[in-house]
C-alpha positions as CSV (number, residue, x, y, z in Angstrom):
1,M,13.7,50.7,-64.0
2,D,11.7,52.0,-61.1
3,C,10.7,49.4,-58.6
4,D,7.3,49.4,-56.4
5,H,8.5,48.7,-53.1
6,S,5.3,48.4,-51.5
7,K,5.1,45.1,-53.2
8,L,8.4,43.8,-51.8
9,N,7.0,42.5,-48.6
10,G,7.1,39.0,-46.9
11,A,3.9,38.0,-48.5
12,V,5.2,38.2,-51.9
13,F,8.4,36.6,-51.8
14,G,7.5,34.4,-48.7
15,M,10.5,35.9,-46.8
16,H,9.1,34.3,-43.6
17,D,9.7,30.9,-45.0
18,W,13.2,31.5,-46.0
19,P,14.8,30.8,-42.5
20,D,13.3,27.3,-42.2
21,S,14.4,26.8,-46.1
22,L,18.0,27.8,-45.1
23,R,18.0,25.6,-42.1
24,G,16.9,22.7,-44.1
25,Q,19.8,23.4,-46.6
26,A,21.8,23.6,-43.8
27,A,21.0,20.0,-42.3
28,M,21.4,18.7,-45.7
29,Y,25.1,19.9,-45.9
30,R,25.7,18.6,-42.4
31,K,24.0,15.1,-43.4
32,L,26.6,15.1,-46.7
33,A,29.3,16.2,-44.8
34,E,28.7,13.0,-42.3
35,Q,28.9,10.8,-45.3
36,T,32.1,12.1,-47.0
37,D,35.6,10.7,-46.3
38,D,37.3,13.7,-47.7
39,P,38.2,16.2,-45.2
40,F,38.2,19.0,-47.5
41,V,34.6,18.4,-48.8
42,K,33.4,17.7,-45.2
43,N,34.9,21.1,-44.2
44,E,33.4,23.1,-47.1
45,L,29.7,21.6,-46.5
46,L,30.0,22.4,-42.8
47,E,31.1,26.0,-43.6
48,L,28.1,26.0,-45.9
49,A,25.9,24.6,-43.2
50,S,27.2,27.6,-41.0
51,V,26.5,30.1,-43.6
52,C,23.1,29.0,-44.0
53,E,22.5,29.1,-40.6
54,E,23.9,32.4,-40.1
55,V,21.7,33.8,-43.0
56,A,18.8,32.3,-41.6
57,D,19.4,34.0,-38.2
58,N,20.1,37.2,-40.0
59,I,16.9,36.9,-41.6
60,E,15.0,36.2,-38.7
61,D,16.4,39.2,-36.7
62,H,15.5,41.6,-39.8
63,L,11.9,40.2,-39.7
64,T,11.7,40.6,-35.8
65,C,12.6,44.2,-36.0
66,E,10.2,45.0,-38.9
67,S,7.4,43.3,-36.8
68,A,8.5,45.2,-33.6
69,G,7.7,48.7,-35.3
70,P,9.3,51.9,-35.2
71,N,12.3,52.1,-32.6
72,A,14.2,55.2,-31.2
73,F,16.0,55.6,-34.4
74,G,12.8,55.5,-36.8
């Protein structure tokens, strides 16, 4: 099935909101990690928080590159 890529922009999916949402998830995981006594669970929650932060940063970097316009490579 073909996909009309012109419709896949930040306005349609709210891509600009994703970093904030992911950071909210990261904060929730960190809060849960503080509340648990199980070291394994604590570590897993902190890892999830780290992944959320990293993905949020990557999305922001990607959006910043798009808004900057063409570069030397394109």
